[in-house]
N, C-alpha and C positions, 0 to 999 in steps of 0.2 A: 053491827056485827059483820065481820068479813066472812065470806064463804071459804076462804083459803086458810088452812090451818098451818101454823108455823111448826117446823120440825121440833120434836121434843129432844131434850138433852139425853134421854135414856137411849135412843137409837144410836147416838154418837158413841156412847160408852160400849154398846153391844158390838158395833163394827170395829172398835179398837180392840176389844177382846178377841174377836174372830181373827183379825189380822195378826195379833200377837200369838194366838194359838197356832196359826198356820206357820208363822216364822219359827216357833218352837219345834214343831214337827219337822220342818225342813232341817233345822239345826241338829236335831236328834238323829235323823237319817244320815246326814253328812258325817256325824261323829261315828255312827255304827259302820259306815263304809270305810272310814279311815282306820278304825280299830280292827276290823275283821278282814279286810281285803288288801290293805296296803302295808300293814304292820309286818315286819320281818318274822320269819319262823326259822330260826337258825338251828342247824343240827351239826354235830361234829362228824366229819367224814375224812377218810383218807384220800388224798389227792396227789397227783403227780405234777410236780412243778415243770412247766413248759418253758417259761421265760421269766427273767427278773428285769423289771422296768422301773422307771422313776415313780410310776403310779402304784407300784407294789408287785407282788408275784402273781403271774398269770398261771393258773393251774387247770388241769383237766380232771374232772371227777371220774370215778370208775365206770359210771354210766355214760360218759362221753360229752359232758357239758363243760365248756370253758368258763372259768370264773376268776375274778380278781379277789385274792384272799388278803390283800393288804401287804404290809411289810413283813418279810420273813427272812430268816437266815438260812437259805437253802440254795442249792445250785440246780440248774436245769437237769431233769432226769431223776431227782430225788423224790421220795414219797414223804409227805408230811400230813399231820392231822390239822384240819382247819375248820372253822365255822363256815358253813355254806347255807345261804338263804334258800330254802326249799321253794318259796314262791317265785323266785327268779327262774328256777328250773321249770316250774309249772308253766310260767308264761312263755319261756323259750320253747317248750314242747307244744304249746298251743299255736305258736307262730310257725312251727315246722311240722306239718302233719305226716311227713315221711318216716319219722322215727317210730 
């Protein structure tokens, strides 16, 4: 008889389950981050069209943020209703603490 014991197959299954559980937790946390922090939160706001470019209309919200509202049939200086992503405004406010 040998004094060295061979590793059992049960410990291999346990480590596989542990690694799988850790990967599932990481995947769940990534999904939660993507769902709650990066998903857009659009609200309808009245904005003033500043410029019309190839990329769409550039407008300024009533609280002073410049946003691209996409294609629009307006001239600079006109007020239109557009969907604005509130999270973009929140990120812009965090980057500019003077507001």
